Every structure is written in C-alpha cells, then in structure tokens.
C-alpha positions as CSV (number, residue, x, y, z in Angstrom):
1,M,182.0,110.4,164.7
2,A,181.2,106.7,164.8
3,L,178.3,107.1,162.3
4,R,180.6,109.0,159.9
5,L,183.2,106.3,160.1
6,T,180.5,103.6,159.5
7,V,179.2,105.5,156.5
8,I,182.7,105.8,155.0
9,L,183.5,102.1,155.6
10,L,180.2,100.9,154.1
11,L,180.6,103.0,151.0
12,L,184.2,102.0,150.5
13,I,183.6,98.3,151.0
14,G,180.4,98.4,148.9
15,G,182.0,100.4,146.1
16,G,185.1,98.2,146.0
17,G,183.0,95.0,146.0
18,V,180.9,96.2,143.1
19,G,183.9,97.4,141.1
20,V,186.1,94.3,141.7
21,G,183.1,92.0,141.2
22,F,182.2,93.6,137.8
23,G,185.9,93.3,136.8
24,L,186.0,89.7,137.7
25,A,182.6,88.8,136.2
26,I,182.9,90.7,132.9
27,V,186.6,90.9,132.1
28,F,187.7,87.5,133.4
29,D,184.3,85.8,133.0
30,L,184.3,84.4,136.6
31,P,180.8,83.6,137.8
32,W,181.6,84.3,141.5
33,G,182.4,87.9,140.6
34,W,178.6,88.4,140.6
35,L,178.6,87.4,144.2
36,L,180.9,90.3,144.9
37,V,178.7,92.6,143.0
38,A,175.7,91.5,145.1
39,G,177.6,91.8,148.3
40,G,178.9,95.2,147.4
41,A,175.3,96.3,146.6
42,I,174.1,95.0,149.9
43,A,176.8,97.1,151.7
44,L,176.0,100.2,149.6
45,I,172.3,100.3,150.4
46,P,172.7,101.0,154.1
47,G,175.7,103.2,153.4
48,F,173.6,105.5,151.2
49,I,170.7,105.5,153.7
50,L,173.1,106.4,156.6
51,F,174.8,109.0,154.4
52,V,171.4,110.8,153.7
53,R,170.6,110.7,157.4
54,L,174.0,112.1,158.3
55,K,173.5,114.9,155.8
56,Q,170.1,115.7,157.1
57,R,171.4,115.7,160.7
58,D,174.2,118.1,159.9
59,A,172.1,120.5,157.7
60,P,171.4,123.8,159.3
61,Q,167.9,124.1,160.7
62,A,165.7,127.0,159.6
63,T,164.0,128.9,162.4
64,P,160.4,130.2,161.8
65,G,161.4,133.9,161.8
66,S,164.4,133.7,159.4
67,H,162.7,133.4,156.0
68,R,164.0,135.3,153.1
69,P,161.9,136.0,150.0
C-alpha cells in the first residue's frame, strides 16, 4: 500500500510540476517556470519506474503447465 501511495504522489507532483512549469515558462514567459518543469521531470522518472515495478509485481504469474496455444 505504501508503494502504491508513493507512486501516486510522485506522478501527481511530477505531472503538476511539469504542467504548471510549462504554463509559467511559455504563457507568462517566466524563466523559473523551466525549473518547475525540470523538478517535475525529476519526480516523474522514479514515479514511472516504480509504476512499472508495481505493475510487474501485481501481474499474474504463469505456471509452467498452464500454456495455451
């Protein structure tokens, strides 16, 4: 449960930082908006890595005798 919460928080914080940063940098022409983009990207990278690990952990494992053609 803690891993799932960590993934959700990292993806929300990262996505929000990237979105707000692009808005500030492009629409309002504020140079420090790019810092938010970079910070959001730094949060998204481990978020995606943990998300993939969580999906692999929760995926059903195939047993050797249960193949279907």
